[in-house]
C-alpha positions in Angstrom: 34.7 -4.7 15.6 31.5 -5.7 13.7 30.4 -3.7 10.6 26.9 -2.1 11.3 23.8 -3.7 9.7 22.4 -2.0 6.6 18.6 -0.8 6.2 17.7 -0.1 2.6 14.9 2.4 2.7 12.7 2.7 -0.3 10.8 5.5 -1.3 8.8 6.0 -4.7 7.8 9.1 -5.4 5.3 10.8 -7.9 5.0 14.6 -7.5 6.1 14.9 -4.1 8.1 18.0 -4.1 6.5 19.1 -1.3 6.7 16.4 1.1 10.0 14.5 0.1 12.6 16.5 1.7 10.9 16.0 5.2 10.6 12.3 4.2 14.2 11.9 3.5 15.3 13.5 6.6 13.4 11.0 8.5 14.8 8.0 6.8 18.5 9.4 7.3 17.8 10.0 11.1 17.5 6.1 11.2 20.9 5.7 11.4 22.3 4.7 14.9 25.3 2.7 16.5 25.1 -0.8 14.9 22.6 0.3 12.2 23.7 2.1 8.7 21.0 2.9 6.4 20.8 3.7 2.4 17.8 5.4 0.9 16.9 4.3 -2.7 14.4 6.9 -4.1 12.3 5.5 -7.3 10.8 8.4 -9.1 7.5 7.4 -11.3 8.3 10.4 -14.0 6.8 13.1 -11.5 5.7 16.5 -13.2 6.8 18.9 -10.2 10.3 19.3 -8.9 10.2 15.9 -6.8 13.3 14.5 -8.4 15.1 17.7 -8.5 14.8 17.8 -4.8 15.9 14.3 -4.3 19.0 14.7 -6.6 19.8 17.9 -4.6 20.2 15.8 -1.3 21.8 13.1 -3.0 24.7 15.4 -4.0 25.6 16.4 -0.7 24.9 12.9 0.9 25.9 9.5 -0.5 23.6 7.4 1.3 20.9 8.5 -1.2 20.3 7.1 -4.6 17.7 8.3 -7.1 16.4 6.1 -9.9 14.2 8.2 -12.7 12.1 5.6 -14.2 11.2 7.9 -17.0 7.6 6.9 -17.1 4.8 6.3 -14.3 5.5 2.3 -13.9 3.1 2.0 -11.0 3.8 2.0 -7.5 4.5 -2.3 -7.3 7.0 -1.9 -10.4 9.0 1.2 -9.3 9.6 -0.6 -5.5 10.7 -3.8 -7.5 13.2 -1.3 -9.2 14.4 0.2 -6.0 14.6 -3.4 -4.1 16.7 -4.6 -7.2 19.4 -1.7 -6.5 19.0 -2.1 -2.7 22.0 -3.7 -0.6 20.4 -4.0 2.7 19.8 -7.3 4.8 16.4 -5.7 5.5 14.3 -3.4 3.5 12.0 -0.8 4.8 9.3 0.3 2.1 8.4 3.9 3.1 5.8 6.2 1.6 6.9 9.6 0.2 4.3 11.2 2.6 5.6 9.7 5.8 8.0 11.1 8.3 9.4 8.3 10.6 10.4 9.1 14.0 13.8 8.3 15.6 14.5 4.8 16.2 11.6 3.3 13.9 14.0 1.1 11.8 15.7 -0.1 14.6 12.5 -1.2 16.5 10.9 -2.7 13.4 14.0 -4.5 12.7 14.6 -5.8 16.3 11.0 -7.1 16.2 11.7 -9.2 12.9 14.7 -10.6 14.8 13.1 -11.4 18.3 10.3 -13.4 16.4 11.0 -15.6 13.6 7.3 -16.3 13.1 7.0 -12.6 12.0 7.6 -11.5 8.6 6.4 -8.1 8.1 6.6 -5.3 10.9 4.7 -1.7 10.5 4.9 1.5 12.2 2.4 2.8 14.5 1.2 6.0 12.3 -0.5 9.2 13.4 -2.2 12.0 11.5 0.2 15.3 11.2 -2.1 16.9 13.6 -0.9 13.9 16.1 -4.3 12.1 15.8 -3.3 8.4 16.1 -3.7 6.5 12.4 -5.3 3.2 13.4 -5.5 1.6 10.0 -5.0 -2.5 9.0 -7.0 -4.5 6.9 -8.5 -8.1 7.3 -8.1 -10.6 4.2 -10.7 -9.6 1.7 -13.5 -12.3 1.6 -16.5 -12.4 -0.6 -19.1 -10.7 2.0 -16.4 -7.9 2.5 -16.0 -7.2 -1.3 -20.0 -7.4 -1.8 -21.0 -5.1 1.2 -17.8 -2.8 1.1 -17.2 -2.2 -2.6 -20.3 -2.1 -4.4 -22.5 0.7 -4.5 -25.6 -0.8 -3.4 -23.6 -3.4 -0.7 -22.3 0.2 0.8 -25.8 1.3 1.3 -26.6 -2.0 3.0 -23.7 -1.8 5.3 -24.5 1.7 6.2 -28.1 0.6 7.4 -26.2 -2.1 9.5 -24.0 0.8 11.1 -21.1 -0.2 8.9 -20.2 -3.5 10.6 -18.5 -4.8 7.6 -16.1 -2.0 7.0 -15.4 -2.0 11.0 -14.7 -5.4 10.9 -12.5 -5.1 7.8 -10.3 -2.2 9.4 -10.2 -4.2 12.7 -12.0 -1.4 14.9 -12.6 -4.2 17.5 -9.0 -3.8 18.3 -8.6 -0.2 18.5 -11.6 0.4 20.8 -9.1 1.2 23.8 -6.9 3.5 22.2 -3.3 2.8 20.4 -2.2 -0.6 20.9 0.8 -0.6 23.5 2.3 -3.9 22.4 2.9 -5.4 19.2 -0.3 -6.8 17.5 -0.7 -9.0 14.8 -3.1 -8.1 11.7 -3.5 -9.5 8.2 -2.6 -6.5 6.4 -1.2 -3.0 8.1 -0.9 0.1 6.6 2.1 0.0 4.1 3.1 3.4 4.5 5.9 2.3 6.5 6.8 -1.7 6.7 10.0 -3.8 6.8 10.8 -7.5 6.1 13.8 -9.3 6.0 15.3 -9.2 2.1 15.3 -12.8 1.9 11.7 -13.0 2.6 10.9 -10.7 -0.2 13.0 -12.4 -2.6 12.7 -12.2 -5.5 10.8 -8.9 -5.4 8.4 -7.5 -2.7 5.7 -6.8 -5.0 3.7 -8.7 -7.6 3.4 -6.2 -10.6 0.1 -7.6 -11.4 -1.2 -5.1 -8.7 0.3 -1.8 -9.9 -1.4 0.2 -7.7 -3.8 -1.4 -5.3 -3.7 -4.8 -3.6 0.0 -5.5 -4.1 0.2 -5.1 -0.1 -2.5 -7.4 0.3 -1.0 -10.0 -1.9 2.4 -9.9 -0.1 0.6 -10.2 3.1 -1.3 -13.5 1.9 2.2 -14.9 0.5 3.5 -14.2 4.1 0.4 -16.2 5.6 0.8 -19.0 3.4 4.2 -19.3 4.4 3.2 -19.3 8.3 4.5 -15.9 8.8 2.4 -12.7 10.0 2.6 -9.1 10.0 2.5 -6.8 13.1 2.2 -3.4 14.1 5.1 -2.6 16.3 4.0 0.3 18.9 7.4 1.5 19.4 8.1 2.3 15.8 6.3 5.3 14.9 5.9 7.9 12.3 3.5 10.7 10.7 1.7 10.0 7.7 -0.2 12.0 5.4 -2.3 9.0 4.5 -2.5 8.6 0.6 -1.7 12.2 -0.8 -0.8 10.5 -4.2 -3.8 8.5 -4.3 -6.1 11.2 -3.4 -4.5 13.5 -6.1 -5.0 10.7 -8.6 -8.5 10.1 -7.3 -9.7 13.8 -7.7 -8.0 13.9 -11.3 -10.0 11.0 -12.7 -12.2 9.1 -10.4 -13.6 7.0 -13.2 -10.2 5.2 -13.8 -9.4 5.2 -10.4 -12.6 2.8 -9.7 -11.6 1.0 -12.9 -8.1 0.2 -11.3 -9.4 -0.9 -7.9 -12.1 -3.2 -9.5 -9.7 -4.7 -12.1 -7.2 -5.0 -9.3 -9.6 -6.6 -6.9 -10.7 -9.4 -9.6 -7.0 -10.1 -10.0 -6.7 -10.6 -6.4 -9.8 -12.6 -6.1 -8.4 -14.8 -9.2 -5.4 -15.7 -7.1 -6.9 -16.2 -3.6 -10.4 -17.3 -3.8 -11.9 -20.5 -5.1 -13.6 -20.3 -8.5 -17.5 -20.0 -7.2 -16.6 -16.9 -5.0 -14.7 -15.1 -8.2 -17.9 -15.8 -10.1 -20.3 -14.3 -7.5 -17.9 -11.3 -7.5 -17.9 -10.7 -11.1 -21.7 -11.4 -11.4 -22.4 -8.8 -8.4 -20.3 -6.1 -9.7 -21.8 -6.3 -13.0 -25.5 -6.0 -11.1 -24.0 -3.4 -9.3 -23.2 -1.3 -12.3 -26.6 -1.8 -13.8 -28.2 -0.9 -10.5 -26.2 2.2 -10.7 -27.0 3.2 -14.1 -30.5 2.9 -13.6 -30.1 5.4 -10.1 -27.9 7.8 -12.5 -31.1 7.8 -14.5 -33.5 8.4 -12.1 -31.8 10.6 -9.5 -28.8 12.4 -11.6 -26.3 10.6 -9.6 -22.7 10.9 -10.5 -22.1 8.2 -13.0 -18.3 8.0 -12.6 -18.3 4.9 -10.3 -20.5 3.1 -12.9 -18.4 3.6 -15.7 -15.1 3.1 -13.7 -16.8 -0.3 -12.5 -17.6 -1.4 -16.3 -13.9 -0.3 -17.0 -12.7 -2.6 -14.3 -14.8 -5.6 -15.6 -13.5 -4.7 -19.4 -16.7 -4.1 -20.5 -18.1 -1.2 -22.9 -18.8 2.4 -21.6 -16.0 2.2 -19.2 -12.8 3.7 -19.2 -9.6 1.5 -19.0 -7.9 1.0 -15.3 -5.1 3.7 -14.8 -2.2 1.1 -15.1 -1.6 -1.8 -17.3 -0.5 -4.7 -15.1 2.8 -6.5 -15.7 1.9 -10.3 -16.5 4.9 -11.5 -15.3 5.1 -11.7 -11.4 7.5 -9.4 -9.9 7.2 -11.7 -6.6 6.9 -15.5 -6.0 4.0 -17.7 -7.1 
């Protein structure tokens, strides 16, 4: 008899004590005839009882392994650490605020096997109240960055009906509701995504993107290799939608903005032509100057301005949340 295939489910945690039990339960429930699972949890130095809860479950189920990293290494580095410890031929990267339905892993794996041109499969997500969570992103280009990620640009786009943001989020695809067949996108929501291990070697994510743009960079690498990402509607999951990021954003929005700006510039530096990179840097600086003027005149919140300055490495701004690793965790 042929041994069951092994799917490795990688989970990165940071203060998810209230969510991790359900996440682990959904992950373990993916086991089925012909499919075994292992769950590798990398904990980024949680302050709550996350590690305690994972350790308790690991003590009664040997399919769970916990790696306590001792410090917050960032999402990308923690995923890569879990990947190095994983053994499966297919790897499912799962957010701790995501509970996957039975059969999700099998459906994601089946699509990868059926379509060699597909390098990444993603679950169709829904909110805890059942509302479809239709989210994916087109590749970020200069116009999208200027109109979507500067304060002036967002005001202009809002007057245009938010067309830039809507296009980047594939709202044209969702006009008829959730997809019924697999649909290709540039970068799906990375809350529940699967790829063959060989396609992720030597590591899933580039650690130059500790928190943001690591999924976009992975999808850009796959696209360069002629592979596409797809959302698979027969693979479903409930997703809390960024609970970790939301908590950090509320605690320190200026440093979160600095992290975003710095990561966006690194992404542009890797995938954009030099003139577009120069325009982006100049536009961000001009946006910070305009924002500072508005703060003086209208007494607006200065934290976004300070964050932009920090992301540009300029005086007056805080440092980004995390220091990126200069060596690549993934492929060049």
